[in-house]
C-alpha positions as CSV (number, residue, x, y, z in Angstrom):
1,M,25.8,-44.3,-61.1
2,D,27.5,-46.2,-58.4
3,N,27.0,-49.2,-56.2
4,A,26.5,-47.3,-52.9
5,F,23.2,-48.6,-51.7
6,D,20.5,-46.1,-50.9
7,E,17.1,-47.6,-50.0
8,S,15.2,-44.4,-51.0
9,T,16.9,-44.6,-54.4
10,G,15.8,-48.2,-54.7
11,Y,12.2,-47.5,-53.9
12,A,12.3,-44.5,-56.3
13,I,13.4,-46.7,-59.1
14,I,10.7,-49.2,-58.3
15,A,8.1,-46.4,-58.2
16,A,9.4,-45.0,-61.5
17,M,9.2,-48.3,-63.3
18,A,5.8,-49.4,-61.8
19,P,2.9,-49.6,-64.3
20,H,0.6,-48.6,-61.5
21,P,2.6,-46.3,-59.2
22,L,1.4,-45.6,-55.7
23,P,2.0,-42.4,-53.6
24,R,4.2,-44.4,-51.2
25,I,6.1,-47.6,-51.8
26,G,7.4,-49.5,-48.9
27,A,8.9,-52.9,-48.1
28,E,5.5,-54.6,-48.0
29,T,4.3,-53.2,-51.3
30,H,3.6,-56.1,-53.7
31,L,5.2,-55.9,-57.1
32,R,2.4,-57.7,-59.0
33,D,-0.7,-57.1,-56.9
34,D,-0.1,-53.5,-55.9
35,L,2.1,-52.1,-58.6
36,M,0.9,-54.3,-61.4
37,F,4.4,-55.4,-62.6
38,D,4.3,-58.0,-65.3
39,S,7.2,-60.1,-66.7
40,I,8.4,-57.4,-69.1
41,R,8.3,-54.6,-66.5
42,L,10.2,-56.8,-64.0
43,I,13.0,-57.3,-66.6
44,E,13.1,-53.5,-67.1
45,L,13.2,-53.0,-63.4
46,A,16.1,-55.5,-63.0
47,I,18.0,-53.6,-65.7
48,A,17.4,-50.2,-64.0
49,L,18.6,-51.6,-60.7
50,E,21.6,-53.3,-62.3
51,R,22.6,-50.0,-63.9
52,Q,22.1,-47.9,-60.8
53,F,23.9,-50.1,-58.4
54,L,26.4,-51.7,-60.8
55,L,25.1,-55.2,-60.3
56,P,25.5,-58.4,-62.3
57,S,22.3,-59.7,-64.0
58,L,19.3,-59.9,-61.7
59,D,16.5,-62.2,-62.6
60,L,13.4,-60.9,-60.9
61,N,11.0,-63.1,-63.0
62,E,12.4,-66.4,-62.0
63,S,12.5,-66.0,-58.2
64,T,9.2,-66.8,-56.4
65,D,10.7,-65.3,-53.3
66,L,10.6,-61.8,-54.8
67,T,7.1,-60.6,-54.2
68,T,7.5,-57.3,-52.6
69,A,9.5,-54.1,-53.1
70,G,11.4,-55.0,-49.9
71,D,12.3,-58.4,-51.3
72,V,13.8,-56.7,-54.3
73,L,15.9,-54.3,-52.2
74,N,17.1,-57.2,-50.0
75,L,18.3,-58.9,-53.2
76,V,20.2,-55.7,-54.2
77,R,21.7,-55.5,-50.7
78,Q,22.7,-59.1,-50.8
79,Q,24.4,-58.7,-54.2
80,L,26.3,-55.7,-53.1
81,K,27.3,-57.4,-49.8
82,T,28.7,-60.5,-51.6
83,G,30.6,-58.3,-54.1
84,G,28.0,-58.3,-56.8
85,G,28.6,-54.6,-57.5
86,A,31.5,-53.3,-59.5
C-alpha cells in the first residue's frame, strides 16, 4: 500500500465497502442514498482509505460536506496534497 493517489483505486475501495454496490460508481454517486452507507460502514471506509493511501485519521461521519464518492476522493486528494500521507 502506498500513498500514490489513483482515482480508480479510490472508487474501487468505495464500491467494495458499499452495502449496496452499483455496477458503476462515479463522482456524483451518493454515499448514503445510492450506496446505503451508514455510520459504521463510513468508519470502515475511512479505515480502508487510510490504509490504502497512508493517510491520517479521516472522519467521514462528521463532515456534512461529504455526501458523494467524489467528495470522499477530493478529501483524500487534499490530505495527500497537504502532506497527510506518509
